[in-house]
KEVOMAR-230528 format. One line per field, with one value per atom (N, C-alpha, C): residue number from 0; residue in one letter; atom name; x, y, z. Coordinates in steps of 0.1 Angstrom, whole numbers. Layout:
pos c(NUM,...)
code c(a,...)
site c(CA,...)
east c(X,...)
north c(Y,...)
up c(Z,...)
END
This chain:
pos c(0,0,0,1,1,1,2,2,2,3,3,3,4,4,4,5,5,5,6,6,6,7,7,7,8,8,8,9,9,9,10,10,10,11,11,11,12,12,12,13,13,13,14,14,14,15,15,15,16,16,16,17,17,17,18,18,18,19,19,19,20,20,20,21,21,21,22,22,22,23,23,23,24,24,24,25,25,25,26,26,26,27,27,27,28,28,28,29,29,29,30,30,30,31,31,31,32,32,32,33,33,33,34,34,34,35,35,35,36,36,36,37,37,37,38,38,38,39,39,39,40,40,40,41,41,41,42,42,42,43,43,43,44,44,44,45,45,45,46,46,46,47,47,47,48,48,48,49,49,49,50,50,50,51,51,51,52,52,52,53,53,53,54,54,54,55,55,55,56,56,56,57,57,57,58,58,58,59,59,59,60,60,60,61,61,61,62,62,62)
code c(x,x,x,x,x,x,x,x,x,x,x,x,x,x,x,x,x,x,x,x,x,x,x,x,x,x,x,x,x,x,x,x,x,x,x,x,x,x,x,x,x,x,x,x,x,x,x,x,x,x,x,x,x,x,x,x,x,x,x,x,x,x,x,x,x,x,x,x,x,x,x,x,x,x,x,x,x,x,x,x,x,x,x,x,x,x,x,x,x,x,x,x,x,x,x,x,x,x,x,x,x,x,x,x,x,x,x,x,x,x,x,x,x,x,x,x,x,x,x,x,x,x,x,x,x,x,x,x,x,x,x,x,x,x,x,x,x,x,x,x,x,x,x,x,x,x,x,x,x,x,x,x,x,x,x,x,x,x,x,x,x,x,x,x,x,x,x,x,x,x,x,x,x,x,x,x,x,x,x,x,x,x,x,x,x,x,x,x,x)
site c(N,CA,C,N,CA,C,N,CA,C,N,CA,C,N,CA,C,N,CA,C,N,CA,C,N,CA,C,N,CA,C,N,CA,C,N,CA,C,N,CA,C,N,CA,C,N,CA,C,N,CA,C,N,CA,C,N,CA,C,N,CA,C,N,CA,C,N,CA,C,N,CA,C,N,CA,C,N,CA,C,N,CA,C,N,CA,C,N,CA,C,N,CA,C,N,CA,C,N,CA,C,N,CA,C,N,CA,C,N,CA,C,N,CA,C,N,CA,C,N,CA,C,N,CA,C,N,CA,C,N,CA,C,N,CA,C,N,CA,C,N,CA,C,N,CA,C,N,CA,C,N,CA,C,N,CA,C,N,CA,C,N,CA,C,N,CA,C,N,CA,C,N,CA,C,N,CA,C,N,CA,C,N,CA,C,N,CA,C,N,CA,C,N,CA,C,N,CA,C,N,CA,C,N,CA,C,N,CA,C,N,CA,C,N,CA,C,N,CA,C)
east c(-773,-775,-790,-794,-809,-809,-819,-821,-826,-822,-827,-842,-849,-861,-866,-878,-882,-881,-881,-880,-894,-905,-917,-919,-911,-914,-899,-901,-891,-890,-880,-880,-884,-880,-881,-896,-904,-919,-927,-921,-929,-933,-942,-949,-956,-956,-963,-967,-981,-988,-990,-983,-985,-991,-1001,-1008,-998,-1000,-992,-996,-1007,-1010,-1001,-1001,-993,-978,-974,-960,-956,-965,-965,-963,-972,-972,-959,-954,-940,-929,-930,-920,-920,-930,-933,-927,-924,-919,-905,-902,-887,-878,-866,-857,-857,-861,-862,-876,-886,-899,-899,-890,-889,-881,-871,-864,-870,-879,-888,-897,-903,-912,-905,-893,-887,-884,-879,-877,-891,-900,-914,-917,-915,-919,-910,-896,-888,-893,-895,-901,-911,-922,-933,-930,-920,-916,-909,-902,-894,-905,-915,-926,-933,-936,-942,-935,-921,-912,-911,-910,-909,-923,-934,-947,-947,-941,-941,-934,-920,-911,-918,-925,-932,-942,-950,-961,-957,-944,-938,-934,-929,-923,-935,-945,-957,-962,-963,-967,-957,-945,-936,-938,-940,-941,-955,-964,-977,-977,-969,-969,-965)
north c(-517,-503,-499,-491,-487,-473,-474,-462,-450,-438,-426,-425,-421,-420,-406,-404,-394,-382,-369,-359,-357,-361,-360,-370,-379,-391,-391,-392,-393,-407,-416,-429,-428,-418,-417,-413,-409,-407,-419,-432,-444,-448,-453,-459,-472,-480,-494,-496,-500,-502,-518,-523,-538,-541,-549,-552,-563,-562,-571,-586,-589,-602,-605,-598,-600,-602,-593,-594,-607,-610,-624,-635,-636,-644,-645,-633,-631,-637,-634,-640,-654,-660,-674,-683,-676,-681,-686,-696,-700,-690,-691,-681,-683,-697,-698,-693,-695,-688,-672,-667,-652,-647,-655,-651,-651,-662,-664,-652,-648,-637,-624,-622,-609,-610,-622,-624,-621,-624,-622,-609,-603,-588,-580,-582,-575,-576,-589,-591,-583,-582,-573,-559,-553,-540,-537,-547,-544,-545,-552,-552,-540,-535,-522,-511,-511,-501,-500,-512,-514,-509,-512,-507,-491,-485,-471,-467,-473,-466,-467,-479,-480,-470,-466,-457,-444,-441,-428,-426,-436,-437,-432,-441,-438,-424,-419,-404,-396,-398,-388,-388,-401,-404,-398,-398,-394,-377,-372,-356,-351)
up c(1177,1177,1177,1187,1187,1179,1169,1162,1173,1170,1178,1175,1186,1186,1180,1173,1167,1178,1174,1183,1192,1185,1192,1201,1203,1213,1221,1234,1242,1249,1247,1255,1269,1275,1291,1294,1284,1287,1287,1283,1285,1297,1298,1311,1310,1319,1316,1331,1332,1346,1346,1358,1360,1372,1372,1385,1393,1406,1415,1410,1406,1401,1388,1380,1368,1371,1379,1386,1392,1399,1405,1395,1385,1373,1368,1365,1357,1366,1379,1388,1390,1387,1390,1377,1367,1355,1356,1349,1350,1342,1343,1337,1319,1316,1302,1297,1306,1301,1300,1310,1311,1299,1295,1284,1271,1270,1259,1257,1269,1270,1265,1270,1266,1249,1244,1232,1222,1227,1220,1220,1231,1234,1223,1223,1216,1201,1197,1184,1181,1190,1188,1185,1194,1194,1179,1175,1163,1151,1152,1141,1142,1152,1155,1149,1153,1148,1131,1126,1111,1105,1112,1106,1105,1118,1118,1107,1105,1095,1080,1079,1065,1063,1074,1073,1071,1077,1077,1062,1058,1043,1032,1036,1026,1026,1039,1041,1034,1033,1027,1010,1008,991,988,997,992,991,997,997,984)
END
């Protein structure tokens, strides 16, 4: 289950610019390498999300 996004942030507002060269490199990866990349990126996003939650919690406690 994906937690709902804060009201100030809309998931549809995200953009990511990718050069043709970087896309070619990604396309040249094996399926296993692509899956590893996706797993690593998902881990990065989860770590960032947890850091944001912790920061928001600290801000509420400090008030």
